[in-house]
Backbone bond lengths (Angstrom), bond angles and torsions (degrees), N, CA, C in turn:
res aa  C-N    CA-C-N  psi(-1)  N-CA   C-N-CA  omega(-1)  CA-C   N-CA-C  phi
1 X - - - 1.463 - - 1.518 109.87 -
2 X 1.314 116.07 134.39 1.456 119.89 178.22 1.513 110.28 -66.31
3 X 1.305 116.68 141.98 1.460 122.59 -179.27 1.512 111.18 -93.59
4 X 1.325 115.66 149.66 1.453 121.14 -178.04 1.521 112.35 -60.78
5 X 1.343 117.08 -35.15 1.459 119.37 -178.08 1.520 111.19 -66.47
6 X 1.339 117.60 -30.28 1.455 120.61 178.08 1.522 110.51 -70.94
7 X 1.346 117.17 -38.95 1.469 120.55 174.93 1.529 110.03 -62.90
8 X 1.344 115.96 -44.54 1.464 119.69 -179.32 1.523 111.63 -62.62
9 X 1.341 116.75 -41.01 1.464 120.63 179.67 1.520 110.55 -64.74
10 X 1.324 116.10 -44.51 1.459 120.38 177.80 1.519 111.06 -61.74
11 X 1.325 116.43 -38.88 1.470 121.89 179.43 1.529 111.25 -63.25
12 X 1.336 115.92 -42.71 1.461 118.42 179.60 1.525 111.00 -70.29
13 X 1.335 117.14 -49.37 1.466 120.01 -177.77 1.529 112.41 -65.11
14 X 1.342 115.58 -38.61 1.457 118.85 -174.22 1.501 114.85 -86.23
15 X 1.332 117.17 -26.57 1.463 118.97 179.60 1.529 114.12 -127.03
16 X 1.352 117.70 -47.15 1.461 120.46 -173.72 1.521 113.62 -62.30
17 X 1.332 117.08 -52.15 1.459 119.85 -178.24 1.524 112.18 -65.74
18 X 1.334 119.76 -42.88 1.463 118.99 174.50 1.529 112.73 -59.66
19 X 1.319 118.29 -37.39 1.460 121.09 177.30 1.523 110.54 -62.29
20 X 1.327 117.06 -46.14 1.456 120.71 179.92 1.530 111.40 -62.62
21 X 1.314 116.93 -41.39 1.453 119.80 -179.55 1.525 112.24 -66.64
22 X 1.331 115.87 -33.74 1.468 119.33 -179.50 1.515 112.51 -80.35
23 X 1.327 117.33 -40.27 1.467 121.32 -172.39 1.533 114.24 -102.29
24 X 1.342 116.49 -23.43 1.471 119.81 -177.17 1.539 109.39 -135.03
25 X 1.321 115.67 53.20 1.466 119.88 -178.19 1.529 111.54 -61.04
26 X 1.332 116.95 -28.37 1.462 120.70 179.31 1.534 111.99 -74.36
27 X 1.332 117.79 -13.04 1.465 122.30 -174.29 1.525 112.21 -113.39
28 X 1.318 117.62 -21.22 1.463 121.08 -167.01 1.522 113.38 -61.22
29 X 1.325 118.63 -27.89 1.456 120.50 -178.72 1.523 112.85 -85.86
30 X 1.342 117.02 5.19 1.462 119.34 -179.88 1.524 113.02 -125.71
31 X 1.299 117.89 9.15 1.459 121.21 -176.40 1.528 110.04 -111.70
32 X 1.326 116.89 142.17 1.464 122.16 175.19 1.519 109.46 -104.94
33 X 1.330 116.35 149.19 1.452 121.55 176.18 1.526 109.28 -126.16
34 X 1.334 116.48 126.63 1.459 122.13 -176.15 1.531 110.77 -141.38
35 X 1.293 115.77 163.20 1.466 122.48 167.84 1.514 106.47 -127.85
36 X 1.330 116.65 126.00 1.454 121.88 -178.12 1.524 108.92 -144.11
37 X 1.326 115.75 123.63 1.452 119.68 175.40 1.514 113.17 119.63
38 X 1.312 115.03 158.69 1.469 124.20 -179.89 1.523 111.43 66.49
39 X 1.313 115.03 177.14 1.460 120.45 -172.94 1.518 113.05 -64.08
40 X 1.350 117.61 -28.11 1.457 118.56 -176.35 1.524 111.90 -69.63
41 X 1.343 118.32 -23.19 1.457 119.47 175.07 1.521 111.47 -65.89
42 X 1.326 116.81 -31.65 1.454 121.17 -179.12 1.519 112.95 -92.98
43 X 1.327 116.64 -8.37 1.448 120.50 -179.15 1.515 113.65 81.20
44 X 1.335 117.64 17.71 1.456 121.84 -177.72 1.534 112.10 -103.18
45 X 1.307 118.91 7.61 1.445 120.46 -178.76 1.519 111.24 -70.73
46 X 1.334 114.71 148.32 1.469 121.53 178.89 1.525 108.22 -141.98
47 X 1.307 115.52 -163.94 1.454 119.19 -177.83 1.505 114.14 -63.92
48 X 1.328 118.21 -19.23 1.461 121.66 178.85 1.520 112.90 -87.88
49 X 1.327 116.89 -4.57 1.476 120.67 -174.09 1.518 113.41 -91.02
50 X 1.330 117.48 -1.13 1.463 119.99 -166.95 1.528 114.29 -91.52
51 X 1.342 117.00 6.90 1.466 118.29 -175.85 1.522 112.31 -83.11
52 X 1.344 119.08 -11.34 1.461 119.76 176.93 1.541 109.83 -162.75
53 X 1.331 114.60 141.18 1.478 122.72 172.64 1.521 112.37 50.40
54 X 1.308 116.72 46.26 1.473 121.42 179.85 1.516 109.31 -132.84
55 X 1.327 116.81 139.84 1.449 120.23 172.01 1.515 114.54 100.21
56 X 1.346 117.27 -130.17 1.467 121.25 -170.29 1.525 112.85 -73.87
57 X 1.303 115.26 90.25 1.468 120.91 179.76 1.530 108.46 -158.49
58 X 1.322 116.16 160.64 1.465 122.57 172.54 1.523 107.86 -166.57
59 X 1.316 115.44 163.83 1.460 122.02 175.37 1.516 108.89 -107.60
60 X 1.320 115.84 143.65 1.458 122.44 171.00 1.532 107.47 -109.72
61 X 1.325 116.44 125.98 1.451 121.64 -177.01 1.523 108.27 -116.00
62 X 1.340 115.33 121.39 1.460 122.78 -174.16 1.525 111.44 -110.07
63 X 1.317 116.20 159.72 1.465 119.80 169.89 1.529 108.17 -66.43
64 X 1.320 116.02 162.85 1.467 120.35 -178.26 1.525 110.90 -60.06
65 X 1.329 116.95 -42.05 1.471 120.10 -178.70 1.520 110.92 -66.90
66 X 1.330 117.21 -43.77 1.459 119.80 178.95 1.527 110.96 -65.56
67 X 1.293 117.53 -35.12 1.465 119.86 178.86 1.520 110.38 -64.82
68 X 1.318 117.26 -42.04 1.473 120.73 178.51 1.525 110.83 -63.33
69 X 1.324 116.45 -39.19 1.466 119.69 -174.01 1.512 113.21 -83.91
70 X 1.344 116.80 -36.81 1.463 118.82 -170.09 1.533 114.59 -126.02
71 X 1.327 118.18 -12.55 1.450 120.86 -166.24 1.521 115.78 -58.43
72 X 1.333 117.60 -51.28 1.447 119.67 -176.12 1.536 111.42 -65.19
73 X 1.313 115.31 -43.82 1.467 119.21 -179.48 1.528 111.25 -67.12
74 X 1.332 117.15 -40.52 1.451 120.99 177.43 1.524 110.60 -60.71
75 X 1.318 117.85 -45.11 1.460 121.02 -179.77 1.526 111.16 -59.91
76 X 1.297 116.56 -44.99 1.467 120.39 -179.81 1.513 110.98 -64.11
77 X 1.323 117.39 -47.04 1.455 121.16 -174.88 1.531 113.07 -69.30
78 X 1.340 115.96 -44.03 1.462 117.46 -174.91 1.527 111.27 -71.08
79 X 1.333 117.42 -34.79 1.461 119.37 177.69 1.518 112.52 -73.77
80 X 1.334 115.99 -31.22 1.465 118.97 176.28 1.526 110.63 -69.87
81 X 1.338 116.33 -34.22 1.463 120.15 -176.51 1.523 113.00 -86.42
82 X 1.344 117.76 -19.22 1.461 120.95 -174.69 1.518 111.87 -61.09
83 X 1.317 117.79 136.93 1.474 119.69 177.22 1.518 111.06 -65.49
84 X 1.293 116.88 146.33 1.470 121.36 -179.52 1.522 111.95 -75.20
85 X 1.334 116.27 -15.40 1.454 120.31 -178.66 1.513 108.48 -143.07
86 X 1.360 115.75 144.95 1.457 120.82 178.24 1.519 108.91 -140.62
87 X 1.324 115.76 124.16 1.467 121.62 -178.71 1.535 112.14 53.03
88 X 1.305 116.08 32.03 1.456 120.24 178.72 1.514 114.63 85.85
89 X 1.325 117.74 4.19 1.470 121.80 -179.56 1.535 109.04 -118.80
90 X 1.317 116.01 147.61 1.460 119.91 174.80 1.507 109.60 -132.78
91 X 1.321 115.72 159.60 1.456 122.35 -176.17 1.514 109.26 -88.99
92 X 1.342 116.53 131.70 1.454 122.23 176.77 1.527 109.70 -97.03
93 X 1.325 116.41 138.60 1.471 122.48 166.95 1.515 113.12 60.83
94 X 1.305 119.50 51.16 1.451 119.04 174.16 1.509 112.91 165.45
95 X 1.346 114.83 169.47 1.466 120.81 175.62 1.523 108.72 -78.67
96 X 1.322 115.24 151.56 1.459 120.70 -179.98 1.526 112.45 -71.34
97 X 1.324 116.49 -31.52 1.466 119.67 -173.34 1.538 109.74 -130.15
98 X 1.313 115.65 121.42 1.448 121.52 171.41 1.525 108.10 -92.09
99 X 1.319 117.96 139.05 1.454 122.62 177.03 1.526 107.72 -123.07
100 X 1.327 117.72 125.08 1.470 121.23 -177.37 1.508 110.13 -150.85
101 X 1.314 115.82 157.15 1.459 120.55 173.14 1.515 109.14 -75.79
102 X 1.313 116.33 159.99 1.465 121.43 -178.15 1.531 111.31 -58.14
103 X 1.333 116.75 -48.07 1.463 119.48 -178.88 1.526 111.79 -65.24
104 X 1.310 116.85 -44.22 1.462 119.63 -179.08 1.526 110.75 -65.02
105 X 1.317 117.61 -38.99 1.458 120.91 -179.89 1.523 110.30 -60.92
106 X 1.323 117.53 -47.71 1.469 119.70 -179.83 1.521 111.69 -69.40
107 X 1.306 116.89 -35.57 1.469 119.01 178.22 1.528 109.96 -63.12
108 X 1.319 118.57 -39.59 1.452 121.54 179.25 1.525 112.05 -71.52
109 X 1.329 116.73 -36.36 1.462 119.73 -176.30 1.519 113.85 -78.20
110 X 1.327 116.82 -42.35 1.472 119.87 -172.74 1.522 113.65 -128.24
111 X 1.330 116.84 11.69 1.458 121.96 172.34 1.528 113.90 75.02
112 X 1.318 118.28 6.20 1.467 120.29 175.30 1.539 108.99 -157.33
113 X 1.313 115.65 149.19 1.448 120.61 -176.31 1.527 111.91 -76.78
114 X 1.326 115.97 -36.38 1.464 122.08 -179.95 1.530 109.19 -127.04
115 X 1.321 117.75 159.31 1.464 119.28 176.52 1.529 111.04 -57.33
116 X 1.319 118.37 141.06 1.475 121.19 178.24 1.519 111.12 -57.05
117 X 1.326 115.43 152.44 1.458 120.60 -176.37 1.520 112.60 -90.48
118 X 1.328 118.06 -16.19 1.462 120.15 -178.29 1.531 109.89 -125.14
119 X 1.321 115.58 158.00 1.464 120.49 176.57 1.521 110.51 -60.63
120 X 1.327 117.05 -42.34 1.448 121.09 -179.13 1.527 111.05 -61.25
121 X 1.320 117.87 -40.56 1.462 120.13 178.61 1.531 111.63 -68.13
122 X 1.330 116.30 -39.88 1.464 119.53 174.83 1.528 109.61 -55.30
123 X 1.322 115.67 -44.67 1.461 121.25 -174.62 1.519 112.26 -70.71
124 X 1.326 117.42 -38.32 1.464 120.60 -171.15 1.528 113.77 -95.87
125 X 1.339 118.83 -23.13 1.456 120.33 -170.82 1.515 114.27 -107.06
126 X 1.316 118.37 -7.59 1.471 120.11 -178.91 1.517 110.41 -116.03
127 X 1.338 114.93 153.27 1.461 121.72 177.31 1.521 108.67 -115.52
128 X 1.319 115.52 136.05 1.460 119.28 -176.58 1.518 112.54 -63.63
129 X 1.334 118.68 -38.24 1.466 118.72 -177.90 1.519 111.20 -64.03
130 X 1.336 117.76 -36.81 1.452 120.30 176.75 1.527 111.56 -68.31
131 X 1.342 116.54 -42.27 1.453 120.73 178.52 1.516 111.68 -65.44
132 X 1.333 116.10 -35.33 1.469 120.14 176.50 1.525 111.05 -62.84
133 X 1.321 116.39 -45.68 1.469 119.90 178.82 1.530 110.93 -63.23
134 X 1.330 117.19 -40.56 1.450 120.19 178.54 1.533 110.75 -63.03
135 X 1.316 116.63 -44.53 1.441 120.58 -178.32 1.529 111.54 -62.53
136 X 1.340 116.32 -33.18 1.457 120.89 -176.82 1.533 112.74 -97.35
137 X 1.321 117.83 3.85 1.465 120.53 179.12 1.529 110.63 -59.83
138 X 1.326 115.50 150.57 1.463 121.43 179.36 1.509 109.85 -102.19
139 X 1.338 116.00 130.42 1.465 121.96 179.27 1.526 108.53 -102.39
140 X 1.315 116.84 119.65 1.458 121.19 177.55 1.528 111.81 -88.97
141 X 1.348 115.90 -30.02 1.461 118.39 -169.43 1.520 107.33 -164.95
142 X 1.328 117.72 129.11 1.460 121.29 179.36 1.520 109.73 -159.23
143 X 1.329 117.74 70.98 1.468 120.00 -174.86 1.536 113.77 -61.97
144 X 1.331 118.16 -32.96 1.463 119.75 177.95 1.517 112.75 -77.78
145 X 1.321 116.69 -27.14 1.463 120.90 -178.93 1.513 113.85 79.28
146 X 1.344 117.91 4.88 1.464 119.49 -175.96 1.525 111.81 -71.77
147 X 1.338 117.10 -40.88 1.462 119.00 178.46 1.522 109.94 -63.62
148 X 1.322 117.09 -43.55 1.461 121.54 -178.20 1.522 110.91 -63.00
149 X 1.333 117.17 -42.42 1.459 120.57 178.90 1.523 111.73 -65.15
150 X 1.336 116.71 -40.82 1.459 120.37 178.57 1.536 110.04 -63.94
151 X 1.319 117.12 -43.72 1.461 120.98 179.06 1.522 110.60 -60.60
152 X 1.323 117.52 -42.42 1.460 121.65 -179.56 1.523 111.46 -60.16
153 X 1.304 116.98 -34.29 1.469 120.74 -179.38 1.532 111.71 -67.25
154 X 1.326 116.80 -21.33 1.473 121.38 178.04 1.521 112.10 -97.22
155 X 1.331 119.41 8.50 1.461 121.18 -165.16 1.525 114.00 -73.45
156 X 1.343 118.30 -19.93 1.462 119.44 -179.24 1.516 110.79 -154.03
157 X 1.318 115.46 151.56 1.469 120.42 173.81 1.518 111.13 -74.47
158 X 1.326 117.90 157.47 1.460 119.89 164.05 1.523 109.55 -62.00
159 X 1.327 117.24 154.74 1.466 121.45 -175.23 1.528 112.55 -55.74
160 X 1.311 117.36 -41.12 1.454 120.34 -178.43 1.522 110.95 -62.47
161 X 1.327 118.02 -36.36 1.455 121.08 -179.18 1.520 110.85 -70.97
162 X 1.339 116.88 -37.59 1.465 118.72 174.22 1.536 110.19 -59.16
163 X 1.323 116.90 -39.97 1.470 120.02 178.59 1.528 110.73 -64.59
164 X 1.333 117.16 -41.30 1.473 119.27 178.12 1.516 111.03 -64.61
165 X 1.320 117.73 -42.15 1.469 120.32 177.94 1.538 109.88 -62.94
166 X 1.316 116.76 -39.88 1.462 119.85 177.87 1.529 110.36 -62.19
167 X 1.322 117.30 -42.54 1.454 119.70 -179.98 1.527 111.82 -62.59
168 X 1.337 116.70 -35.67 1.472 119.48 177.13 1.525 111.00 -62.63
169 X 1.334 116.31 -44.64 1.457 119.74 -177.09 1.541 110.94 -73.63
170 X 1.316 117.58 -34.44 1.466 119.68 174.85 1.516 109.59 -59.17
171 X 1.323 116.23 -43.22 1.471 118.94 178.45 1.516 111.17 -59.22
172 X 1.320 117.80 -44.13 1.471 120.01 -177.46 1.535 110.65 -68.51
173 X 1.332 117.96 -38.79 1.466 119.84 176.40 1.523 109.33 -60.51
174 X 1.331 116.36 -46.99 1.473 120.29 -179.48 1.525 111.07 -66.44
175 X 1.335 117.75 -47.36 1.457 121.43 -173.54 1.527 112.30 -64.71
176 X 1.332 116.93 -46.92 1.461 119.87 -176.45 1.527 112.80 -86.83
177 X 1.345 116.94 -23.24 1.457 120.11 -179.23 1.510 112.36 -94.54
178 X 1.341 116.69 -74.09 1.451 120.38 -174.80 1.535 111.74 -68.70
179 X 1.295 117.50 -55.49 1.468 121.08 -169.77 1.515 112.58 -67.20
180 X 1.330 117.12 -45.45 1.454 118.81 -175.17 1.522 114.29 -97.98
181 X 1.347 118.06 -53.23 1.467 118.12 -178.01 1.534 111.38 -62.76
182 X 1.332 117.59 -53.55 1.457 119.90 -173.80 1.533 112.02 -73.39
183 X 1.331 116.82 -44.98 1.471 119.27 -170.08 1.508 114.47 -90.53
184 X 1.371 118.50 -18.51 1.458 118.97 -174.22 1.528 113.51 -128.54
185 X 1.309 117.30 -54.04 1.458 118.77 -173.28 1.519 112.96 -70.57
186 X 1.331 116.24 -36.36 1.471 118.32 179.22 1.540 111.93 -64.76
187 X 1.335 119.48 -48.39 1.472 117.32 175.81 1.525 113.37 -60.74
188 X 1.328 117.32 -30.25 1.466 119.93 -179.04 1.530 112.54 -81.93
189 X 1.351 117.07 -16.87 1.464 122.22 -177.88 1.539 111.96 58.10
190 X 1.341 114.45 40.12 1.465 119.21 177.47 1.531 107.62 -90.42
191 X 1.317 117.29 94.28 1.455 120.70 -168.72 1.526 113.41 -73.68
192 X 1.321 118.44 -29.28 1.466 120.01 175.80 1.522 109.70 -68.24
193 X 1.316 117.24 -48.12 1.465 120.44 177.65 1.528 110.82 -63.13
194 X 1.323 117.47 -36.22 1.460 121.02 176.70 1.518 110.80 -60.58
195 X 1.330 117.15 -43.02 1.456 120.30 179.74 1.524 111.19 -61.65
196 X 1.322 116.95 -42.65 1.474 120.37 178.52 1.533 110.17 -64.38
197 X 1.310 116.03 -45.27 1.481 120.20 -177.49 1.517 111.36 -62.22
198 X 1.339 116.75 -43.94 1.467 119.27 -176.00 1.520 112.30 -69.15
199 X 1.343 117.52 -33.46 1.450 119.64 176.12 1.522 111.66 -63.62
200 X 1.329 116.06 -46.61 1.458 119.86 179.97 1.521 110.95 -68.37
201 X 1.322 117.11 -38.98 1.459 121.61 177.16 1.530 110.94 -59.67
202 X 1.326 117.37 -45.61 1.457 120.81 -179.18 1.519 111.61 -63.68
203 X 1.334 116.60 -42.55 1.462 119.03 177.79 1.522 110.49 -62.38
204 X 1.338 117.31 -43.83 1.464 120.47 -178.80 1.531 110.86 -64.35
205 X 1.331 117.25 -37.58 1.462 119.81 178.53 1.524 111.85 -61.67
206 X 1.337 116.36 -41.95 1.467 119.51 179.02 1.527 110.99 -70.88
207 X 1.330 117.40 -41.61 1.470 120.07 179.53 1.534 110.69 -64.09
208 X 1.315 117.57 -39.32 1.458 120.17 177.28 1.527 110.82 -62.22
209 X 1.322 116.90 -43.69 1.457 120.27 179.02 1.523 110.97 -62.15
210 X 1.337 117.42 -42.04 1.469 120.11 177.38 1.520 111.23 -65.59
211 X 1.328 117.15 -38.13 1.462 120.67 178.81 1.517 111.09 -63.30
212 X 1.329 117.69 -42.15 1.452 120.53 178.36 1.531 111.83 -64.27
213 X 1.340 116.25 -25.02 1.474 120.78 176.70 1.528 111.60 -89.41
214 X 1.344 117.71 6.20 1.471 122.72 -176.55 1.516 111.43 56.28
215 X 1.337 115.23 43.58 1.465 121.66 174.06 1.523 109.01 -117.27
216 X 1.330 116.05 131.71 1.457 119.48 176.47 1.527 110.13 -66.20
217 X 1.322 116.44 143.20 1.461 120.84 178.24 1.519 110.41 -86.13
218 X 1.329 118.34 137.73 1.461 121.37 -178.87 1.522 111.79 -84.34
219 X 1.321 115.35 -179.10 1.453 122.49 170.15 1.526 108.39 -52.82
220 X 1.347 116.72 142.81 1.464 120.93 -167.87 1.530 113.59 -52.15
221 X 1.329 117.80 -33.96 1.458 120.77 -175.16 1.526 112.10 -61.74
222 X 1.335 116.93 -28.35 1.461 121.41 -177.42 1.529 112.10 -105.67
223 X 1.336 116.78 8.53 1.452 119.59 -177.16 1.515 113.64 -62.17
224 X 1.333 117.21 -45.54 1.462 119.61 -178.43 1.521 112.04 -65.14
225 X 1.321 116.48 -41.98 1.462 120.49 179.95 1.523 111.26 -64.23
226 X 1.331 117.80 -40.91 1.464 120.61 178.25 1.529 110.96 -70.24
227 X 1.310 116.75 -40.11 1.469 121.35 178.13 1.527 110.51 -56.54
228 X 1.322 117.51 -41.09 1.462 121.14 -175.96 1.521 112.38 -70.84
229 X 1.321 118.04 -12.11 1.465 121.22 176.88 1.526 111.69 -78.99
230 X 1.328 117.35 -15.57 1.457 120.76 -176.93 1.535 110.40 -72.93
231 X 1.331 117.11 152.67 1.459 119.36 173.09 1.529 110.76 -75.71
232 X 1.309 116.42 154.18 1.469 123.05 171.86 1.525 113.42 60.58
233 X 1.331 116.74 40.27 1.465 119.44 176.34 1.527 111.67 -120.46
234 X 1.329 117.33 13.13 1.467 119.20 -174.26 1.531 112.14 -60.55
235 X 1.331 116.52 -45.20 1.468 118.45 -177.90 1.521 110.66 -67.52
236 X 1.319 117.19 -44.03 1.460 119.82 178.13 1.528 110.80 -61.76
237 X 1.300 117.29 -43.10 1.470 120.81 -179.87 1.527 110.55 -61.83
238 X 1.320 116.70 -42.61 1.461 120.11 179.65 1.532 110.17 -62.96
239 X 1.317 117.41 -44.16 1.462 120.45 179.96 1.530 111.27 -64.31
240 X 1.337 116.43 -41.58 1.472 119.45 -179.87 1.531 110.84 -67.08
241 X 1.304 117.87 -38.32 1.483 119.64 176.47 1.527 110.64 -63.40
242 X 1.339 116.41 -44.08 1.447 119.97 178.77 1.520 111.23 -63.15
243 X 1.336 116.19 -40.21 1.464 120.78 178.89 1.515 111.22 -61.76
244 X 1.338 116.50 -37.02 1.461 120.33 -178.96 1.530 111.90 -72.54
245 X 1.328 117.18 -26.32 1.464 119.54 -172.48 1.526 113.82 -98.94
246 X 1.340 118.07 -24.74 1.457 118.78 -175.08 1.532 111.57 -86.34
247 X 1.313 115.39 150.40 1.472 120.96 172.73 1.520 110.23 -115.04
248 X 1.322 115.93 1.88 1.466 119.81 178.56 1.524 109.54 -77.31
249 X 1.321 116.76 118.81 1.455 121.23 -172.84 1.521 111.89 -66.28
250 X 1.317 117.74 -38.42 1.471 119.06 178.85 1.520 111.42 -64.44
251 X 1.327 117.30 -38.87 1.466 120.02 177.14 1.523 110.83 -66.51
252 X 1.329 116.56 -38.22 1.462 119.31 177.13 1.534 111.23 -62.09
253 X 1.316 116.72 -41.47 1.466 120.30 177.30 1.524 109.90 -60.35
254 X 1.308 116.93 -46.10 1.463 120.90 179.26 1.527 111.42 -60.11
255 X 1.336 117.17 -43.72 1.464 120.96 -176.74 1.523 111.24 -69.09
256 X 1.325 117.99 -44.06 1.459 120.21 180.00 1.531 110.10 -63.67
257 X 1.302 117.41 -39.80 1.464 121.09 177.02 1.518 111.14 -61.52
258 X 1.324 116.95 -44.55 1.466 120.98 179.53 1.521 111.75 -63.94
259 X 1.334 116.85 -41.77 1.466 120.79 179.73 1.518 110.30 -65.42
260 X 1.327 117.97 -44.34 1.465 121.15 178.37 1.523 111.16 -60.38
261 X 1.322 117.28 -43.61 1.467 120.85 179.78 1.514 111.36 -63.66
262 X 1.341 116.58 -43.37 1.463 119.83 -179.98 1.521 111.63 -64.95
263 X 1.317 117.01 -42.32 1.480 120.10 179.90 1.519 110.46 -67.90
264 X 1.319 117.91 -36.47 1.461 119.87 176.73 1.522 110.25 -60.96
265 X 1.324 117.35 -44.16 1.469 121.24 178.75 1.524 110.84 -61.07
266 X 1.338 116.67 -42.71 1.469 119.55 -179.73 1.519 111.87 -66.25
267 X 1.316 117.83 -41.02 1.464 121.18 179.25 1.532 110.39 -64.53
268 X 1.322 116.86 -46.43 1.462 121.15 179.55 1.524 111.07 -58.77
269 X 1.322 116.56 -45.91 1.468 120.24 -179.39 1.519 112.06 -67.50
270 X 1.315 116.70 -39.82 1.464 120.66 -175.87 1.528 111.72 -67.20
271 X 1.330 116.20 -42.33 1.460 120.39 -175.15 1.526 112.70 -103.64
272 X 1.339 117.61 7.65 1.464 122.80 179.06 1.532 110.76 54.02
273 X 1.317 115.58 56.44 1.465 122.05 -179.96 1.532 110.23 -98.17
274 X 1.317 115.60 166.31 1.468 121.75 176.11 1.532 108.43 -70.65
275 X 1.331 119.06 118.46 1.463 119.91 -176.75 1.529 114.74 -69.91
276 X 1.334 117.46 -23.15 1.461 119.73 -175.78 1.531 110.35 -150.58
277 X 1.331 117.69 70.50 1.469 119.53 178.91 1.529 110.78 -64.62
278 X 1.310 116.18 145.25 1.471 120.60 -178.36 1.516 110.29 -90.47
279 X 1.330 115.00 162.56 1.467 122.94 173.94 1.519 112.28 56.75
280 X 1.317 116.95 42.44 1.450 120.73 176.95 1.522 108.55 -131.84
281 X 1.327 118.41 120.45 1.461 120.06 -171.77 1.522 114.95 -79.53
282 X 1.318 118.32 -15.49 1.455 120.00 -173.16 1.545 112.13 -82.56
283 X 1.338 114.47 167.60 1.458 122.14 178.39 1.529 109.97 -62.05
284 X 1.346 118.89 150.87 1.476 121.05 -179.35 1.533 114.05 -54.15
285 X 1.329 119.50 -37.37 1.470 119.88 179.20 1.522 110.93 -64.67
286 X 1.299 117.23 -40.23 1.473 119.93 178.20 1.520 110.54 -65.02
287 X 1.316 116.43 -42.60 1.461 119.81 178.97 1.519 111.14 -63.05
288 X 1.342 116.04 -41.09 1.464 119.57 179.42 1.514 110.91 -62.93
289 X 1.331 117.31 -40.59 1.452 120.66 179.04 1.536 111.44 -63.57
290 X 1.312 116.73 -42.15 1.465 119.10 178.79 1.521 111.26 -64.28
291 X 1.321 117.35 -40.51 1.462 120.43 178.17 1.525 110.38 -66.50
292 X 1.331 117.07 -39.81 1.456 121.38 179.24 1.526 110.81 -61.65
293 X 1.326 117.55 -45.37 1.460 120.62 179.55 1.521 111.51 -68.80
294 X 1.322 116.32 -24.89 1.459 118.90 173.53 1.530 111.34 -68.85
295 X 1.329 116.61 -35.59 1.474 120.17 177.83 1.521 112.10 -77.60
296 X 1.352 115.86 -31.62 1.467 120.59 -178.13 1.529 108.88 -128.92
297 X 1.320 117.90 71.78 1.466 120.20 -177.02 1.548 111.82 -63.13
298 X 1.319 115.37 146.64 1.467 120.18 -179.78 1.520 110.04 -82.21
299 X 1.319 114.10 78.34 1.455 119.70 179.00 1.503 110.75 -74.58
300 X 1.323 116.28 172.46 1.475 121.79 179.69 1.515 111.88 -85.16
301 X 1.297 118.30 -4.93 1.461 120.98 -176.65 1.512 110.90 -80.51
């Protein structure tokens, strides 16, 4: 099946860039063209993805000065001239070409124009799903290189922030897996609560694994597909698939225990933590989280 990003690339190369060269020759060497967002940015689009924002589209990103001088008129003209169909595909529910200044584009995509200056701001002001989309965005054209350089500056968290994100996911793995599913919900046989707990536990397990690989986690719908792209996740993926498909409670207990143990080992090895501290009553994942936050305290800086 043809992918939306291929249609978008063909649309820009075959129509968008020639239009700019013919009508905006004074601007063409200063404008960037990108596609960022939705399933096609991640390469997960399929036949069900075509009902909105899929196919022949791209964004044009201008400098602040060019946006003031040409932006509104360019947006009107290029969208009025754009063909309604390209290679047999048409865009649903939107304009084919977005036109924005560099700062406004990044502010809309990731909530800030430049990377935050402090670890605390990185942690509190950015969202991983937005950063994931930015990191995976496709660049068709960027002669100035300004969009590409700005994107690169957002490509990874500082080390301390990765540790904080890991501690968040460790808590969710422990809270929904060990503490509640294994120790409380299973003895109570509360199957509705079990279903809720296991869904959140599975998402946290995948997000934690991506965090340890220094990969931003996407919107939840694409979490499993992105998780499976990581190296060395075959056993975890198999256990998570089995957990999703089985209704046998004893097997679920076995699988959640195995996943918790594997993630504990990965966290300990990644952050060089004590694998078996003595005189501590809590579960190993909880102990690892406390030790991790001791090494990387959540300061106000």
